[in-house]
Biotite code that builds the C-alpha atoms (Angstrom):
import biotite.structure as struc

atoms = struc.array([
    struc.Atom([101.784, 122.821, 120.780], chain_id="A", res_id=1, res_name="MET", atom_name="CA", element="C"),
    struc.Atom([99.800, 124.107, 117.818], chain_id="A", res_id=2, res_name="VAL", atom_name="CA", element="C"),
    struc.Atom([102.895, 125.515, 116.114], chain_id="A", res_id=3, res_name="SER", atom_name="CA", element="C"),
    struc.Atom([104.694, 122.200, 116.614], chain_id="A", res_id=4, res_name="PHE", atom_name="CA", element="C"),
    struc.Atom([101.856, 120.275, 114.959], chain_id="A", res_id=5, res_name="ILE", atom_name="CA", element="C"),
    struc.Atom([101.847, 122.766, 112.088], chain_id="A", res_id=6, res_name="PHE", atom_name="CA", element="C"),
    struc.Atom([105.597, 122.293, 111.627], chain_id="A", res_id=7, res_name="PHE", atom_name="CA", element="C"),
    struc.Atom([105.386, 118.497, 111.583], chain_id="A", res_id=8, res_name="VAL", atom_name="CA", element="C"),
    struc.Atom([102.498, 118.395, 109.115], chain_id="A", res_id=9, res_name="ILE", atom_name="CA", element="C"),
    struc.Atom([103.967, 120.961, 106.733], chain_id="A", res_id=10, res_name="HIS", atom_name="CA", element="C"),
    struc.Atom([107.673, 120.106, 106.990], chain_id="A", res_id=11, res_name="TYR", atom_name="CA", element="C"),
    struc.Atom([107.956, 118.847, 103.406], chain_id="A", res_id=12, res_name="ASP", atom_name="CA", element="C"),
    struc.Atom([106.186, 121.913, 102.037], chain_id="A", res_id=13, res_name="ARG", atom_name="CA", element="C"),
    struc.Atom([108.362, 124.273, 104.087], chain_id="A", res_id=14, res_name="ILE", atom_name="CA", element="C"),
    struc.Atom([111.535, 122.750, 102.624], chain_id="A", res_id=15, res_name="LEU", atom_name="CA", element="C"),
    struc.Atom([110.218, 123.110, 99.084], chain_id="A", res_id=16, res_name="ALA", atom_name="CA", element="C"),
    struc.Atom([108.978, 126.677, 99.593], chain_id="A", res_id=17, res_name="GLU", atom_name="CA", element="C"),
    struc.Atom([112.188, 127.782, 101.289], chain_id="A", res_id=18, res_name="SER", atom_name="CA", element="C"),
    struc.Atom([114.061, 127.169, 98.050], chain_id="A", res_id=19, res_name="GLY", atom_name="CA", element="C"),
    struc.Atom([116.708, 125.066, 99.785], chain_id="A", res_id=20, res_name="ASP", atom_name="CA", element="C"),
    struc.Atom([115.457, 121.818, 98.309], chain_id="A", res_id=21, res_name="TYR", atom_name="CA", element="C"),
    struc.Atom([113.140, 121.097, 95.441], chain_id="A", res_id=22, res_name="LEU", atom_name="CA", element="C"),
    struc.Atom([111.441, 117.829, 94.606], chain_id="A", res_id=23, res_name="GLY", atom_name="CA", element="C"),
    struc.Atom([108.551, 115.621, 95.440], chain_id="A", res_id=24, res_name="THR", atom_name="CA", element="C"),
    struc.Atom([107.524, 115.084, 99.027], chain_id="A", res_id=25, res_name="SER", atom_name="CA", element="C"),
    struc.Atom([108.206, 111.896, 100.946], chain_id="A", res_id=26, res_name="PHE", atom_name="CA", element="C"),
    struc.Atom([104.586, 110.661, 100.757], chain_id="A", res_id=27, res_name="PRO", atom_name="CA", element="C"),
    struc.Atom([104.517, 111.069, 96.966], chain_id="A", res_id=28, res_name="GLU", atom_name="CA", element="C"),
    struc.Atom([107.923, 109.448, 96.538], chain_id="A", res_id=29, res_name="ARG", atom_name="CA", element="C"),
    struc.Atom([107.090, 106.492, 98.809], chain_id="A", res_id=30, res_name="LEU", atom_name="CA", element="C"),
    struc.Atom([103.881, 105.772, 96.911], chain_id="A", res_id=31, res_name="LYS", atom_name="CA", element="C"),
    struc.Atom([105.629, 106.019, 93.532], chain_id="A", res_id=32, res_name="ALA", atom_name="CA", element="C"),
    struc.Atom([108.445, 103.691, 94.610], chain_id="A", res_id=33, res_name="LEU", atom_name="CA", element="C"),
    struc.Atom([106.024, 101.234, 96.187], chain_id="A", res_id=34, res_name="ARG", atom_name="CA", element="C"),
    struc.Atom([104.026, 101.044, 92.970], chain_id="A", res_id=35, res_name="GLU", atom_name="CA", element="C"),
    struc.Atom([107.172, 100.893, 90.820], chain_id="A", res_id=36, res_name="GLN", atom_name="CA", element="C"),
    struc.Atom([108.387, 97.874, 92.796], chain_id="A", res_id=37, res_name="PHE", atom_name="CA", element="C"),
    struc.Atom([104.954, 96.222, 92.621], chain_id="A", res_id=38, res_name="GLY", atom_name="CA", element="C"),
    struc.Atom([104.097, 96.322, 96.316], chain_id="A", res_id=39, res_name="TYR", atom_name="CA", element="C"),
    struc.Atom([100.646, 96.884, 97.753], chain_id="A", res_id=40, res_name="THR", atom_name="CA", element="C"),
    struc.Atom([100.482, 98.796, 101.013], chain_id="A", res_id=41, res_name="GLN", atom_name="CA", element="C"),
    struc.Atom([99.866, 95.475, 102.757], chain_id="A", res_id=42, res_name="GLU", atom_name="CA", element="C"),
    struc.Atom([102.761, 93.627, 101.105], chain_id="A", res_id=43, res_name="SER", atom_name="CA", element="C"),
    struc.Atom([105.175, 96.491, 101.777], chain_id="A", res_id=44, res_name="LEU", atom_name="CA", element="C"),
    struc.Atom([104.038, 96.624, 105.393], chain_id="A", res_id=45, res_name="GLY", atom_name="CA", element="C"),
    struc.Atom([104.648, 92.901, 105.806], chain_id="A", res_id=46, res_name="LYS", atom_name="CA", element="C"),
    struc.Atom([108.078, 93.249, 104.203], chain_id="A", res_id=47, res_name="ARG", atom_name="CA", element="C"),
    struc.Atom([109.192, 95.912, 106.698], chain_id="A", res_id=48, res_name="ILE", atom_name="CA", element="C"),
    struc.Atom([107.135, 94.663, 109.657], chain_id="A", res_id=49, res_name="ASN", atom_name="CA", element="C"),
    struc.Atom([104.570, 97.464, 109.951], chain_id="A", res_id=50, res_name="VAL", atom_name="CA", element="C"),
    struc.Atom([100.846, 97.497, 109.264], chain_id="A", res_id=51, res_name="SER", atom_name="CA", element="C"),
    struc.Atom([99.268, 98.484, 105.959], chain_id="A", res_id=52, res_name="ALA", atom_name="CA", element="C"),
    struc.Atom([97.643, 101.320, 107.911], chain_id="A", res_id=53, res_name="ALA", atom_name="CA", element="C"),
    struc.Atom([101.111, 102.658, 108.812], chain_id="A", res_id=54, res_name="ALA", atom_name="CA", element="C"),
    struc.Atom([102.101, 102.650, 105.127], chain_id="A", res_id=55, res_name="ILE", atom_name="CA", element="C"),
    struc.Atom([98.846, 104.431, 104.311], chain_id="A", res_id=56, res_name="ASN", atom_name="CA", element="C"),
    struc.Atom([99.592, 107.112, 106.918], chain_id="A", res_id=57, res_name="ARG", atom_name="CA", element="C"),
    struc.Atom([103.126, 107.556, 105.527], chain_id="A", res_id=58, res_name="TYR", atom_name="CA", element="C"),
    struc.Atom([101.711, 108.010, 102.023], chain_id="A", res_id=59, res_name="GLU", atom_name="CA", element="C"),
    struc.Atom([99.103, 110.512, 103.204], chain_id="A", res_id=60, res_name="LYS", atom_name="CA", element="C"),
    struc.Atom([101.689, 112.491, 105.155], chain_id="A", res_id=61, res_name="GLY", atom_name="CA", element="C"),
    struc.Atom([99.915, 111.856, 108.456], chain_id="A", res_id=62, res_name="LEU", atom_name="CA", element="C"),
    struc.Atom([102.906, 110.073, 109.947], chain_id="A", res_id=63, res_name="ARG", atom_name="CA", element="C"),
    struc.Atom([106.671, 110.266, 109.422], chain_id="A", res_id=64, res_name="LYS", atom_name="CA", element="C"),
    struc.Atom([108.932, 107.218, 109.659], chain_id="A", res_id=65, res_name="PRO", atom_name="CA", element="C"),
    struc.Atom([111.774, 107.246, 112.149], chain_id="A", res_id=66, res_name="ASP", atom_name="CA", element="C"),
    struc.Atom([115.376, 107.347, 110.847], chain_id="A", res_id=67, res_name="PRO", atom_name="CA", element="C"),
    struc.Atom([115.806, 103.567, 111.083], chain_id="A", res_id=68, res_name="ASP", atom_name="CA", element="C"),
    struc.Atom([112.651, 103.029, 109.024], chain_id="A", res_id=69, res_name="MET", atom_name="CA", element="C"),
    struc.Atom([113.858, 105.543, 106.421], chain_id="A", res_id=70, res_name="LEU", atom_name="CA", element="C"),
    struc.Atom([117.104, 103.585, 106.072], chain_id="A", res_id=71, res_name="CYS", atom_name="CA", element="C"),
    struc.Atom([115.199, 100.309, 105.763], chain_id="A", res_id=72, res_name="LEU", atom_name="CA", element="C"),
    struc.Atom([112.927, 101.767, 103.065], chain_id="A", res_id=73, res_name="LEU", atom_name="CA", element="C"),
    struc.Atom([115.873, 103.274, 101.179], chain_id="A", res_id=74, res_name="ALA", atom_name="CA", element="C"),
    struc.Atom([117.674, 99.919, 101.204], chain_id="A", res_id=75, res_name="ASP", atom_name="CA", element="C"),
    struc.Atom([114.551, 98.070, 100.085], chain_id="A", res_id=76, res_name="LEU", atom_name="CA", element="C"),
    struc.Atom([113.998, 100.485, 97.189], chain_id="A", res_id=77, res_name="PHE", atom_name="CA", element="C"),
    struc.Atom([117.712, 100.587, 96.348], chain_id="A", res_id=78, res_name="GLU", atom_name="CA", element="C"),
    struc.Atom([117.972, 104.340, 96.735], chain_id="A", res_id=79, res_name="THR", atom_name="CA", element="C"),
    struc.Atom([119.324, 106.918, 99.178], chain_id="A", res_id=80, res_name="SER", atom_name="CA", element="C"),
    struc.Atom([117.410, 108.434, 102.065], chain_id="A", res_id=81, res_name="VAL", atom_name="CA", element="C"),
    struc.Atom([117.757, 111.848, 100.385], chain_id="A", res_id=82, res_name="ASP", atom_name="CA", element="C"),
    struc.Atom([116.160, 110.479, 97.232], chain_id="A", res_id=83, res_name="ASP", atom_name="CA", element="C"),
    struc.Atom([113.418, 108.807, 99.255], chain_id="A", res_id=84, res_name="LEU", atom_name="CA", element="C"),
    struc.Atom([112.703, 112.124, 100.948], chain_id="A", res_id=85, res_name="LEU", atom_name="CA", element="C"),
    struc.Atom([112.555, 113.847, 97.560], chain_id="A", res_id=86, res_name="GLY", atom_name="CA", element="C"),
    struc.Atom([115.463, 116.098, 98.401], chain_id="A", res_id=87, res_name="ARG", atom_name="CA", element="C"),
    struc.Atom([117.396, 117.524, 95.511], chain_id="A", res_id=88, res_name="GLU", atom_name="CA", element="C"),
    struc.Atom([119.823, 120.307, 96.159], chain_id="A", res_id=89, res_name="LYS", atom_name="CA", element="C"),
    struc.Atom([118.714, 123.421, 94.315], chain_id="A", res_id=90, res_name="LYS", atom_name="CA", element="C"),
    struc.Atom([121.218, 124.379, 91.640], chain_id="A", res_id=91, res_name="LYS", atom_name="CA", element="C"),
    struc.Atom([122.825, 127.764, 92.185], chain_id="A", res_id=92, res_name="LYS", atom_name="CA", element="C"),
    struc.Atom([122.735, 130.191, 89.303], chain_id="A", res_id=93, res_name="LYS", atom_name="CA", element="C"),
])
């Protein structure tokens, strides 16, 4: 169970360190997009029908949204799920 918790908490960092994908993590990207669109955590939560505390946990990396929520957020912010997750394919040399 401990290794599973470690994997969940550090998933974004593992992707970045593996060299497969580079970019900002989901929590950083969500916060930046939320602020760019002028939402508070509370107003974003109301817009997508979750609590402000849930948005706070997403932004702190303490909780990950399910796939349906990722699609809803991507649509709201007019971006792709990959962009929302901060995934950019590393360019091959």
